[in-house]
C-alpha positions in Angstrom: 181.9 -54.5 -16.7 181.6 -53.8 -20.6 184.7 -56.2 -21.0 182.3 -58.6 -18.7 179.2 -58.3 -21.1 180.9 -59.1 -24.2 182.3 -62.2 -22.9 179.3 -63.5 -21.6 177.8 -62.8 -25.0 180.4 -65.5 -26.5 179.8 -67.5 -23.2 175.3 -67.2 -24.1 176.4 -68.2 -28.0 179.3 -70.8 -27.8 176.5 -72.7 -24.4 173.3 -72.4 -26.1 174.6 -73.6 -29.2 176.9 -76.9 -27.3 173.8 -77.4 -25.0 171.3 -78.0 -27.5 173.2 -80.1 -29.8 174.2 -82.6 -26.9 170.4 -82.3 -25.8 169.5 -83.1 -29.7 172.0 -85.6 -29.8 171.4 -87.5 -26.5 167.5 -87.7 -26.9 167.7 -89.2 -30.0 164.4 -89.7 -31.7 162.4 -89.5 -28.2 160.1 -86.5 -28.8 161.2 -84.1 -25.6 161.7 -80.6 -26.1 162.9 -78.5 -23.1 160.5 -76.1 -22.3 163.1 -73.7 -20.8 166.0 -71.7 -22.9 167.7 -71.9 -19.2 168.2 -75.7 -19.8 170.1 -75.4 -23.5 172.8 -73.2 -21.5 172.8 -75.1 -18.5 173.4 -78.7 -20.5 176.0 -76.4 -22.8 177.9 -75.2 -19.4 177.9 -78.8 -18.3 179.6 -80.2 -21.6 182.1 -76.9 -22.1 183.1 -77.9 -18.5 183.8 -81.5 -19.9 185.4 -79.9 -23.0 188.1 -77.9 -21.1 188.9 -80.5 -17.9 189.8 -83.0 -21.4 191.6 -80.3 -23.3 193.9 -79.6 -20.2 195.0 -82.7 -20.5 197.1 -82.3 -23.7 197.3 -78.9 -24.0 197.3 -75.7 -22.4 193.7 -74.2 -22.3 193.7 -70.5 -24.2 193.5 -69.8 -27.7 193.5 -73.1 -29.3 191.1 -74.0 -26.9 188.4 -71.3 -28.0 189.7 -71.8 -31.4 188.4 -75.7 -31.3 185.5 -74.5 -29.1 183.7 -72.0 -32.2 184.4 -75.0 -34.8 182.7 -77.4 -32.7 179.8 -74.4 -32.3 180.3 -73.9 -36.5 179.5 -77.9 -36.9 176.7 -78.1 -34.6 174.8 -74.6 -36.4 175.0 -76.5 -39.8 174.3 -79.6 -38.3 170.7 -78.9 -36.3 170.6 -75.0 -38.1 166.5 -76.7 -39.0 165.9 -77.3 -35.7 167.8 -74.5 -34.1 166.1 -71.7 -36.1 162.9 -73.3 -35.0 163.9 -72.9 -31.6 165.2 -69.3 -31.7 161.7 -68.7 -33.7 159.7 -69.7 -31.1 162.4 -68.3 -28.0 161.2 -64.8 -30.0 157.1 -65.3 -29.8 157.5 -66.4 -26.3 159.5 -63.6 -24.7 157.4 -60.5 -23.8 159.0 -57.4 -24.4 158.2 -57.2 -20.4 160.1 -60.4 -19.8 162.6 -58.8 -22.5 163.3 -55.6 -20.1 163.4 -58.0 -17.2 166.1 -60.1 -18.7 168.4 -57.1 -19.8 168.2 -55.6 -16.0 169.5 -59.1 -14.9 171.8 -59.1 -17.5 173.5 -55.5 -16.9 173.3 -55.9 -12.8 174.6 -59.4 -12.9 177.2 -57.7 -15.4 178.3 -55.1 -13.3 177.8 -57.4 -10.2 180.9 -60.0 -11.8 183.3 -56.6 -12.1 184.0 -55.4 -8.9 183.4 -57.1 -5.5 185.6 -58.7 -3.1 187.7 -61.2 -3.8 187.9 -64.4 -1.7 190.6 -65.1 0.2 191.5 -68.7 -1.2 191.0 -67.1 -4.7 194.5 -65.2 -3.8 196.1 -68.5 -1.7 195.2 -71.1 -4.7 192.2 -70.4 -7.1 194.1 -67.6 -8.8 197.6 -70.2 -9.5 195.6 -73.2 -10.0 193.6 -71.0 -13.2 196.9 -69.9 -14.6 198.1 -73.5 -14.5 195.4 -74.7 -16.8 195.7 -71.7 -18.7 199.9 -71.7 -19.0 200.6 -75.9 -19.3 197.0 -77.8 -19.1 197.8 -80.0 -16.2 201.4 -80.9 -14.7 202.4 -84.1 -12.8 202.7 -83.9 -9.6 201.7 -80.0 -9.3 200.4 -80.8 -5.7 204.0 -81.2 -4.6 204.7 -77.6 -5.3 201.2 -76.1 -3.2 198.9 -78.7 -1.7 196.3 -76.7 -3.0 197.1 -76.7 -6.6 195.9 -80.4 -6.2 192.5 -79.5 -5.3 190.8 -79.8 -8.8 188.0 -78.2 -9.9 186.0 -78.3 -13.0 184.9 -74.9 -12.7 189.4 -73.7 -12.9 188.7 -75.3 -16.0 186.1 -73.3 -17.3 187.4 -70.4 -15.8 190.6 -70.7 -17.5 188.7 -71.0 -21.1 186.6 -68.3 -20.6 189.3 -65.6 -19.0 190.8 -65.0 -22.4 194.4 -64.3 -21.0 195.8 -65.5 -24.3 194.8 -61.8 -25.8 197.5 -60.2 -23.6 195.3 -58.0 -21.0 194.0 -59.6 -17.9 192.7 -63.1 -17.0 189.4 -62.6 -16.6 186.8 -64.3 -14.1 183.4 -64.5 -15.2 182.1 -67.7 -15.1 180.4 -68.0 -11.3 179.1 -64.6 -11.9 177.5 -65.7 -15.4 176.0 -68.6 -13.7 174.4 -66.8 -11.3 172.8 -64.7 -13.8 171.6 -68.0 -15.3 170.0 -69.2 -11.5 168.3 -65.6 -11.4 166.3 -65.8 -14.8 165.3 -68.7 -13.3 164.4 -67.5 -9.9 162.4 -64.7 -11.9 159.8 -67.4 -13.3 158.5 -67.3 -9.3 157.4 -63.7 -9.5 154.6 -64.7 -12.4 151.4 -63.7 -11.6 149.8 -67.2 -11.4 152.0 -68.5 -9.3 152.3 -66.0 -6.7 148.5 -66.7 -6.6 148.8 -70.2 -6.3 152.6 -71.1 -5.2 154.5 -74.3 -5.8 157.3 -76.2 -4.2 159.8 -75.3 -6.5 158.7 -71.4 -5.8 159.9 -71.9 -1.9 163.8 -73.5 -4.0 163.7 -70.2 -6.2 163.4 -67.7 -3.0 166.2 -69.3 -1.7 168.1 -69.1 -4.2 167.4 -65.0 -4.2 168.7 -65.1 -1.1 172.1 -66.8 -2.5 172.4 -64.8 -5.0 171.9 -62.2 -3.2 174.8 -62.8 -0.5 177.6 -64.0 -3.2 176.7 -60.5 -5.2 179.2 -58.8 -3.9 181.6 -61.9 -4.0 181.2 -64.0 -7.7 183.6 -62.0 -9.1 186.2 -64.5 -7.5 186.0 -67.8 -9.2 186.0 -69.9 -5.9 184.6 -73.7 -6.8 182.1 -73.4 -3.9 179.5 -71.0 -5.6 180.0 -73.1 -8.7 178.9 -75.7 -7.2 176.2 -74.3 -5.1 174.5 -72.3 -8.2 174.5 -75.6 -10.0 172.3 -77.7 -7.2 169.9 -74.9 -7.1 169.4 -74.8 -10.4 168.8 -79.2 -10.5 166.5 -78.6 -7.7 164.6 -76.1 -8.9 164.7 -78.1 -12.5 163.5 -81.3 -10.7 161.1 -80.0 -8.7 159.2 -78.1 -11.7 159.2 -81.8 -13.3 157.4 -83.6 -10.4 155.0 -80.6 -10.0 154.1 -81.1 -13.4 154.0 -84.9 -13.3 156.7 -85.6 -16.0 156.5 -89.2 -17.1 159.7 -89.0 -19.4 162.9 -90.0 -18.0 164.8 -87.7 -20.1 164.6 -84.7 -18.3 165.7 -86.0 -15.3 168.5 -88.1 -16.7 169.6 -85.1 -17.9 169.9 -83.2 -14.4 171.5 -86.1 -13.3 174.3 -85.6 -16.1 174.8 -82.0 -14.6 174.7 -83.5 -11.1 177.6 -85.6 -12.0 179.0 -82.4 -13.1 178.6 -80.9 -10.1 180.6 -83.5 -8.3 183.7 -82.8 -10.2 183.5 -78.9 -9.1 183.5 -79.7 -5.6 182.8 -83.5 -3.6 180.6 -81.6 -1.3 177.7 -82.1 -3.7 178.3 -85.6 -4.3 175.4 -86.9 -2.8 173.2 -85.0 -5.0 173.7 -88.2 -7.4 171.1 -90.0 -5.2 169.0 -88.5 -7.7 169.8 -90.6 -9.9 167.6 -93.4 -8.6 164.0 -92.0 -10.3 165.5 -91.7 -13.7 167.2 -95.0 -13.2 164.0 -96.8 -12.2 162.1 -95.3 -15.1 164.3 -96.9 -17.7 164.6 -99.9 -15.8 160.5 -100.3 -15.4 160.5 -99.8 -19.7 163.3 -102.0 -20.4 165.2 -99.5 -21.7 168.5 -101.3 -21.6 170.6 -99.4 -24.3 169.4 -96.1 -22.6 170.5 -97.5 -19.2 174.1 -97.7 -20.8 174.3 -94.9 -22.9 172.8 -92.4 -19.5 176.0 -94.5 -17.5 178.8 -94.1 -20.5 177.9 -90.4 -20.3 178.0 -90.1 -17.1 181.6 -92.1 -16.8 182.4 -89.8 -19.5 181.5 -86.6 -17.4 183.8 -87.9 -14.9 186.1 -89.3 -16.5 188.6 -86.1 -17.2 188.0 -85.2 -13.3 189.4 -88.1 -12.7 192.6 -88.6 -15.0 193.0 -84.4 -13.6 193.2 -85.5 -10.3 195.5 -88.3 -11.0 198.3 -86.1 -12.9 198.0 -83.7 -10.4 198.8 -85.7 -7.6 199.2 -89.3 -7.9 195.7 -89.6 -6.3 192.4 -90.8 -8.0 190.3 -88.2 -5.5 193.0 -86.1 -3.4 193.1 -85.4 -0.1 190.9 -89.0 -0.1 193.5 -91.9 0.5 190.9 -94.8 0.8 191.2 -95.6 -2.6 195.3 -96.2 -3.2 196.3 -97.3 -7.1 198.7 -95.1 -8.0 203.0 -95.2 -7.4 204.5 -92.4 -9.5 206.9 -90.8 -8.5 205.2 -87.8 -8.5 202.7 -89.2 -6.3 202.0 -87.2 -3.1 202.6 -89.1 -0.2 199.8 -90.7 1.8 200.9 -88.6 5.2 200.3 -85.4 3.4 197.2 -86.3 1.7 195.7 -87.5 5.2 196.9 -84.1 6.4 195.0 -82.0 4.6 191.7 -84.1 4.6 191.9 -84.0 8.1 193.0 -80.0 7.5 189.5 -80.0 5.9 187.4 -81.1 7.3 188.5 -79.5 10.4 188.8 -76.0 8.6 185.2 -76.5 8.1 184.0 -76.9 12.0 185.8 -73.6 12.8 188.5 -74.9 13.9 192.8 -74.1 12.6 194.3 -77.1 15.0 194.2 -80.6 13.0 194.5 -81.9 16.3 190.9 -81.6 16.8 190.1 -83.7 13.9 189.4 -87.0 15.7 186.7 -85.0 18.7 183.6 -86.6 18.5 180.5 -84.4 17.4 179.5 -83.4 20.5 182.6 -82.0 21.6 183.0 -79.8 18.1 179.0 -79.5 17.2 178.0 -77.1 19.9 181.0 -74.5 19.4 180.5 -74.8 15.8 176.3 -74.4 16.6 177.7 -70.8 18.9 180.0 -69.8 15.7 177.0 -69.4 13.6 175.1 -66.2 12.7 171.6 -65.8 13.8 169.8 -66.7 10.3 172.2 -69.7 9.8 171.5 -71.2 13.5 167.7 -70.4 12.5 167.9 -72.5 9.4 170.2 -75.2 11.4 167.1 -75.7 14.2 164.3 -75.9 11.0 166.7 -78.4 9.1 167.0 -80.5 12.3 163.3 -80.2 12.6 162.9 -81.0 8.7 164.7 -84.5 9.8 162.4 -85.9 12.1 159.4 -84.7 10.1 161.0 -86.2 7.2 161.8 -89.4 8.7 157.7 -89.1 10.2 156.5 -88.9 6.5 158.3 -91.6 4.9 156.7 -93.4 7.7 153.2 -92.3 7.1 154.2 -93.6 3.4 155.1 -96.6 4.2 152.7 -97.7 6.4 149.4 -95.9 4.3 151.1 -96.7 0.9 151.3 -93.0 -0.6 153.1 -93.8 -3.7 151.8 -90.1 -4.8 154.3 -88.9 -1.8 157.5 -91.0 -3.6 159.0 -87.8 -5.6 158.7 -85.7 -2.7 160.5 -87.7 -0.4 163.2 -88.7 -2.7 164.4 -85.2 -3.6 163.9 -84.1 0.5 165.6 -87.2 1.1 168.2 -86.7 -1.2 168.9 -83.3 0.4 168.7 -84.6 3.7 171.2 -86.5 3.4 173.4 -84.0 1.4 172.8 -81.8 4.6 173.7 -84.8 6.9 176.5 -85.7 4.8 177.8 -81.9 4.6 177.4 -81.3 8.6 179.5 -84.6 9.9 182.2 -83.6 7.5 182.9 -80.3 6.5 180.7 -78.0 7.9 181.3 -74.5 6.3 179.0 -72.2 5.4 179.6 -71.4 2.1 180.6 -75.2 1.3 176.7 -76.3 1.6 174.9 -73.8 2.0 172.2 -75.3 -0.6 171.5 -78.0 1.9 171.2 -76.2 4.9 168.9 -73.9 3.8 166.8 -76.2 1.3 166.6 -79.5 3.2 164.0 -77.0 5.7 162.5 -75.0 2.8 161.2 -78.1 1.2 160.1 -80.2 4.4 158.3 -77.5 6.2 157.3 -76.1 2.7 155.6 -78.8 1.8 153.7 -79.2 5.1 152.5 -75.4 4.5 151.2 -76.3 0.7 149.5 -79.4 2.6 147.7 -77.3 5.3 147.5 -74.4 3.3 143.9 -74.9 1.5 142.5 -74.6 4.8 144.2 -71.0 5.0 144.3 -68.4 2.8 147.7 -69.1 0.6 147.7 -65.7 -1.4 147.6 -63.8 1.6 150.0 -65.4 3.3 152.2 -65.9 0.9 152.8 -62.6 -0.9 152.9 -61.3 3.3 155.9 -63.4 3.2 157.3 -62.5 0.2 156.6 -58.3 0.7 159.0 -59.2 4.4 161.7 -60.8 3.4 162.1 -58.8 -0.3 161.5 -55.5 1.5 164.4 -56.5 4.6 166.6 -58.6 1.6 166.4 -55.8 -1.2 166.8 -52.7 0.8 169.9 -53.8 2.4 171.1 -55.5 -0.8 170.6 -51.4 -2.6 172.2 -50.1 0.4 175.4 -52.3 -0.3 175.8 -51.4 -3.7 174.7 -48.0 -3.8 178.2 -48.1 -0.9 179.9 -50.0 -3.3 179.2 -48.2 -6.9 182.0 -47.5 -8.4 182.5 -46.1 -12.2 186.4 -47.4 -12.1 185.3 -51.2 -13.3 182.7 -49.7 -16.2 185.3 -50.9 -18.8 187.4 -53.9 -17.1 187.0 -56.6 -14.6 188.3 -56.0 -11.2 191.8 -57.9 -11.9 192.8 -60.6 -9.1 194.7 -59.1 -5.7 198.2 -59.6 -6.1 200.5 -59.6 -3.0 204.2 -58.5 -2.6 206.7 -61.6 -3.3 210.0 -62.8 -3.2 211.7 -64.3 -6.6 214.0 -67.6 -6.7 215.2 -69.7 -9.7 214.9 -73.4 -9.8 216.7 -75.4 -13.3 216.8 -71.3 -14.6 212.7 -70.5 -14.0 212.0 -67.7 -11.5 209.3 -69.2 -8.5 207.7 -67.0 -6.3 207.1 -67.1 -2.8 204.9 -64.5 -0.5 207.3 -61.9 1.4 204.6 -62.0 4.2 201.4 -64.0 4.7 200.6 -66.7 2.6 198.8 -65.5 -0.4 200.0 -64.5 -3.4 197.8 -63.6 -6.3 197.8 -64.5 -9.9 200.5 -61.9 -11.3 203.5 -63.7 -10.1 203.7 -67.0 -11.6 204.2 -69.7 -10.8 204.2 -69.3 -6.9 203.4 -71.1 -3.7 203.0 -70.3 0.2 206.5 -71.2 0.8 210.1 -71.1 -0.6 209.8 -74.7 -3.0 213.0 -77.0 -2.8 214.4 -78.4 -6.3 211.7 -80.9 -6.6 211.8 -81.1 -10.6 211.2 -84.3 -11.8 213.6 -83.4 -14.7 214.8 -80.4 -16.0 211.5 -78.3 -17.3 208.5 -78.0 -15.9 206.1 -80.0 -17.6 208.6 -82.8 -16.5 206.5 -82.5 -13.5 207.2 -82.0 -9.8 208.3 -85.0 -7.5 208.0 -85.0 -3.3 211.1 -84.1 -1.8 211.4 -87.8 0.1 212.0 -88.4 -3.8 215.6 -86.9 -4.0 
């Protein structure tokens, strides 16, 4: 836990400074000021994620990457010293002793949760190895030929490698998912302000849903799984977007900033890609105001954000977006064969539907959907039923708004429609709950929550809302408390729980020792490099840095 706290303090410093500098530079002479400190931190997370990806293209992500990051921070402080001091002074004045106590309590609670818990199966399968490849080599051509899942590129792995501190000679820490969970918890606490409980807004419904997610992943966020990063980012984007439309924000800037963060979410996991439909609002605002320069500025920023992700994809697999083969632009020696890529894509979809037989890929929705629904737990079945009802209700609301020319409904319909499209895309592609729970949950919460807020003036809104919070809180917090109590241990108060490691068998290729599991398909982090199966001689040259080719290129 102590090690996690130290790394988090370092992350708070670097992300805040970088985020503040990025927002200051991008907004230029616009008189916009972020209203929440967490906005600078999330902007910093986005910028540092892009930085770590770019760095990995040229060098391993470790000591040098952190030295340069610190030098950038020092430069940012020197350039923006006056503005930064003013912002910190304002922050100090607005944080009451009670709020400071809540922040400290959450900080310690989530630091403890990040220090121990359950290591995800896929982390031992390929997440840990992916992060170690970034720590040791940055990016290696054709790495997916050694193990196809190592080509499942995620920006989250680069961020994890940057802050893993593996270069210090101890263990490789994996604190980033927990850090982002802590930041989202700070955002969620805003829902429990006295005035918001008395008069809840739609964003508060989204916050309560995020609290539900945080309680679920509390004993899992020790694992650097990309799913957590994407879901946590999308929750933040949606909550802040709702905050903006609730206060009728007229500037395009904050919406555009959130859309850039949406691009970051795309690079973390492709299941969150359609959140970028939110870009329609700031694009329309800039076109309406004839801000041509700003349009190109944010287009360029979006391209800059996604560029290292695409470059890494190409280097790792030979495909622009692996394992999807619709865009086939390259013919490198290290390119993963099209048949293998297509098989991987089908396997992802089938696995998401709860099956292990890839032959079921071509089944009609009517064939696999009922079986998938039956496999859901009771809570998610309720959310799914509400989501289907919410889709119908949203269509009716859109028709009503068009007929009655209700322009004031446009903002709500836009964000609810975006989440609905994300939900349907997830449902009809690879509907594994952890891939898209944020869309399954937020779609009904926003649509039905909006209906509740419309009819609640005719009811006692405060009493009903308070009762709902009380029931939700007593049930979930008591269950959460019991889980934390049962799993409580003092063994990780200093160091974070390490990756799970498994027994392996060693072999040599070109004088380099490789590993594969003695049984099963998991290795972990320690034995490196490894793959689930013993690899043939697929070196492109004599060294790992030169990359790997497909066995058919022998």
